[in-house]
C-alpha positions in Angstrom: 37.9 -4.3 -21.4 36.9 -7.4 -23.7 34.3 -5.3 -26.0 37.6 -2.7 -26.8 40.1 -5.4 -27.4 38.0 -7.0 -29.5 37.0 -3.5 -31.6 41.1 -3.0 -31.7 41.2 -6.7 -33.5 38.3 -5.9 -35.6 40.5 -3.4 -37.0 43.6 -4.9 -37.3 41.7 -7.8 -39.5 41.1 -5.3 -42.0 44.8 -4.7 -42.5 46.9 -7.4 -41.4 47.6 -9.1 -44.8 48.7 -5.4 -46.3 50.8 -5.3 -43.3 52.6 -8.2 -43.7 53.4 -7.8 -47.1 55.5 -4.4 -45.9 57.3 -6.5 -43.7 61.3 -7.1 -44.7 61.8 -11.2 -45.5 63.8 -11.3 -42.6 60.7 -9.9 -40.3 58.3 -12.5 -41.7 60.5 -15.1 -41.3 60.7 -14.2 -37.5 57.0 -13.5 -37.1 56.5 -17.3 -38.8 58.5 -18.6 -36.6 57.5 -16.9 -33.3 54.0 -18.0 -34.1 54.9 -21.6 -34.9 54.8 -21.9 -30.9 51.3 -21.1 -30.6 50.4 -24.1 -33.3 52.8 -26.6 -33.5 54.3 -28.0 -29.7 58.1 -28.0 -29.5 59.7 -31.0 -29.6 61.1 -32.5 -26.5 65.2 -32.8 -26.2 66.3 -36.4 -25.6 69.4 -37.5 -24.8 71.3 -39.9 -26.7 73.1 -43.1 -25.3 75.0 -46.1 -26.7 74.0 -49.4 -26.0 75.8 -50.0 -22.7 74.4 -46.8 -21.4 77.0 -44.3 -21.6 76.9 -40.8 -23.5 77.7 -40.6 -27.3 79.3 -37.6 -27.1 81.5 -37.1 -24.0 83.7 -34.7 -25.5 80.9 -32.4 -26.8 79.7 -32.5 -23.3 83.0 -31.8 -21.8 83.5 -28.8 -23.7 79.7 -27.4 -23.4 79.8 -27.9 -19.5 82.7 -25.8 -19.4 81.5 -22.7 -21.7 79.5 -21.3 -19.0 82.3 -21.6 -16.4 84.5 -17.8 -16.2 87.9 -18.4 -16.5 
C-alpha cells in the first residue's frame, strides 16, 4: 500500500506545478489557505479584559450570546 501511494505521489510531482497554474486565483487562494495550517500554527484566541478584570466588549458579547438562540 505504501509503495502504491509513493508511486502516485511520484506521478503528481511531475505535474503539480502545471496543475496549480491552471487553478483560478480563488482556487489558488483557497489551496494556500488550506495548506497554511500544516506549516504555521494557528493563533490562540485571547480574552480581552480591562484593568478591572471586566469584559472590554460587554455589548458585543450579549449580542453574540443571543445570535445562536432561536426566537
